[in-house]
C-alpha positions as CSV (number, residue, x, y, z in Angstrom):
1,M,22.9,21.3,-1.3
2,K,25.2,18.9,0.5
3,E,26.3,15.7,-1.3
4,R,25.5,12.6,0.7
5,G,26.8,9.8,-1.5
6,D,24.8,7.0,-3.1
7,I,21.9,5.7,-1.0
8,I,19.5,3.0,-2.2
9,S,16.6,2.1,0.0
10,V,13.7,-0.3,-0.2
11,C,10.6,-0.1,2.1
12,D,7.6,-2.4,2.5
13,T,4.4,-0.5,2.2
14,A,1.8,-3.2,2.2
15,A,0.7,-5.7,4.8
16,N,0.4,-8.5,2.3
17,G,2.6,-11.3,3.7
18,H,5.5,-10.6,1.3
19,S,8.8,-8.8,1.8
20,A,9.7,-6.0,-0.5
21,W,13.0,-6.3,-2.3
22,T,15.1,-4.7,-4.9
23,T,18.1,-5.6,-7.0
24,V,20.7,-3.0,-8.0
25,D,22.6,-3.9,-11.1
26,R,25.1,-2.0,-13.2
27,L,24.8,-2.4,-17.0
28,N,28.3,-3.9,-17.1
29,P,28.7,-7.7,-16.8
30,D,32.0,-7.3,-14.9
31,V,30.4,-5.4,-12.0
32,E,28.6,-7.4,-9.3
33,G,25.2,-6.0,-8.2
34,Y,23.3,-6.7,-5.1
35,K,19.8,-7.5,-3.7
36,M,18.3,-6.3,-0.5
37,Y,15.1,-7.0,1.4
38,A,12.8,-5.1,3.7
39,R,11.8,-8.2,5.8
40,G,10.1,-6.6,8.9
41,G,6.6,-6.3,7.4
42,K,4.7,-3.1,6.5
43,G,6.7,0.0,7.4
44,S,10.1,-1.7,7.4
45,C,13.0,-0.4,5.3
46,T,16.6,-1.2,4.6
47,S,19.3,0.9,2.9
48,H,22.8,0.7,1.6
49,S,25.1,3.7,1.0
50,A,28.3,4.6,-0.7
51,A,29.9,4.9,2.8
52,E,29.9,1.1,3.0
53,G,32.2,0.9,0.0
54,G,32.6,-1.9,-2.5
55,R,29.5,-2.6,-4.6
56,Y,27.4,-0.1,-2.6
57,N,29.6,2.8,-3.9
58,L,28.0,3.3,-7.3
59,A,30.3,4.4,-10.1
60,E,29.9,8.0,-11.3
61,G,28.4,8.0,-14.8
62,G,27.4,4.3,-14.4
63,Q,24.2,3.0,-15.8
64,Y,22.1,1.0,-13.3
65,T,18.8,-0.8,-13.2
66,L,16.6,-1.4,-10.2
67,N,14.2,-4.3,-10.2
68,F,11.8,-4.1,-7.3
69,E,8.9,-6.2,-6.1
70,G,6.7,-6.7,-3.0
71,R,3.9,-9.0,-4.0
72,G,5.6,-12.4,-3.8
73,D,7.2,-12.4,-7.3
74,N,3.9,-11.5,-8.9
75,G,5.2,-8.9,-11.3
76,G,7.8,-6.4,-10.3
77,T,8.9,-3.1,-11.8
78,V,12.2,-2.2,-13.4
79,A,13.6,1.3,-13.6
80,G,16.9,2.6,-14.9
81,F,19.2,5.6,-14.0
82,I,22.6,7.1,-14.6
83,N,24.5,7.8,-11.4
84,D,25.4,11.5,-12.0
85,H,26.4,12.4,-8.4
């Protein structure tokens, strides 16, 4: 299996008049996270990858949370992960 680096994507899957978005935050107050939107309506996606450097290159072994939403701030979902590759 070929390593491809960190890639985080968000896609809008509902034609509901709201853009899908996600925040990517490291559980370390000294590290800046980021937020990204899929603004093109149903079927649109956006991504960031480690190849962009800076905050998009997630630290190996770092603990991260994703907060994602697509219903106009009507109750999102939070998931956590450890970046192991």
